C-alpha positions in Angstrom: -125.5 63.7 -185.9 -124.4 67.3 -186.2 -125.7 70.3 -184.3 -127.9 72.5 -186.6 -127.2 76.2 -186.7 -130.2 78.6 -186.7 -129.8 81.4 -189.1 -132.1 84.4 -189.7 -133.0 86.5 -192.8 -135.1 89.6 -192.9 -137.3 90.0 -195.9 -139.3 93.2 -195.7 -138.1 93.8 -192.1 -139.5 90.4 -190.9 -137.0 88.3 -189.0 -137.4 84.7 -190.2 -135.4 81.9 -188.5 -134.4 78.8 -190.4 -131.9 75.9 -190.4 -130.1 74.9 -193.7 -128.2 71.6 -193.6 -126.9 68.9 -196.0 -126.4 68.9 -199.7 -128.2 67.3 -202.6 -131.8 67.6 -203.7 -133.6 70.2 -201.6 -136.5 69.8 -199.3 -138.1 72.7 -197.3 -139.8 71.5 -194.1 -142.5 73.6 -192.4 -143.5 72.7 -188.8 -146.9 72.9 -187.2 -147.9 76.2 -185.7 -146.6 76.4 -182.1 -143.9 73.8 -182.6 -140.2 74.5 -182.0 -137.9 74.8 -185.0 -136.3 71.6 -183.8 -139.6 69.7 -184.0 -138.7 68.2 -187.4 -135.1 67.7 -186.5 -135.1 63.9 -186.4 -136.7 63.7 -189.9 -134.2 66.3 -191.1 -131.2 64.4 -189.7 -132.3 61.2 -191.5 -132.8 63.1 -194.8 -129.4 64.8 -194.5 -127.8 61.4 -193.9 -129.5 60.2 -197.1 -127.8 63.1 -199.0 -130.7 65.6 -199.1 -130.4 69.3 -198.4 -133.0 70.2 -195.8 -134.1 73.7 -195.0 -136.3 73.9 -191.9 -138.4 77.0 -191.4 -139.2 78.4 -188.0 -142.8 77.9 -186.9 -145.2 80.3 -188.6 -147.3 82.8 -186.7 -150.9 81.4 -186.4 -152.5 84.8 -186.9 -151.1 85.2 -190.4 -153.0 84.1 -193.5 -151.8 81.2 -195.7 -150.8 83.6 -198.6 -148.4 85.4 -196.3 -146.8 82.1 -195.3 -146.5 81.1 -198.9 -144.6 84.4 -199.5 -142.4 83.6 -196.5 -141.4 80.2 -198.0 -140.7 81.9 -201.4 -138.6 84.5 -199.6 -136.7 81.8 -197.7 -136.0 79.8 -200.9 -134.7 83.0 -202.6 -132.5 83.8 -199.5 -130.8 80.3 -199.6 -130.7 80.2 -203.4 -133.2 77.3 -204.0 -134.8 77.8 -207.4 -136.9 74.7 -206.7 -137.4 72.2 -203.8 -139.8 69.6 -202.5 -142.0 71.2 -199.8 -143.3 69.3 -196.8 -145.0 70.3 -193.6 -146.7 69.0 -190.5 -150.1 70.2 -189.4 -150.7 73.7 -190.6 -147.2 73.6 -192.2 -148.7 70.9 -194.5 -151.5 73.3 -195.5 -148.8 75.9 -196.3 -146.8 73.4 -198.2 -149.8 72.5 -200.4 -150.4 76.2 -201.0 -146.8 76.7 -202.0 -147.0 73.9 -204.6 -150.0 75.7 -206.2 -148.3 79.2 -206.2 
């Protein structure tokens, strides 16, 4: 297993942390509110070993509405040059993932 590097991008002055690893079909993972960015690390490692590109988003602020989180995911995908990807999430991250699929 490799050590993941946390990167940051700043759309509209917001600092958003993420981890981008692997190559192949892309998957964006969104953790539950309050979880650490590493919380989906085991799943990400398995998917990377299976030749997927996994982009993990830092936990989302609980006080922000779902539409703002959808925009954050879209901004992240633009920042890492992902025109399309599977989106998955845990807890509230799953709610955001479903909203992204309908955007």
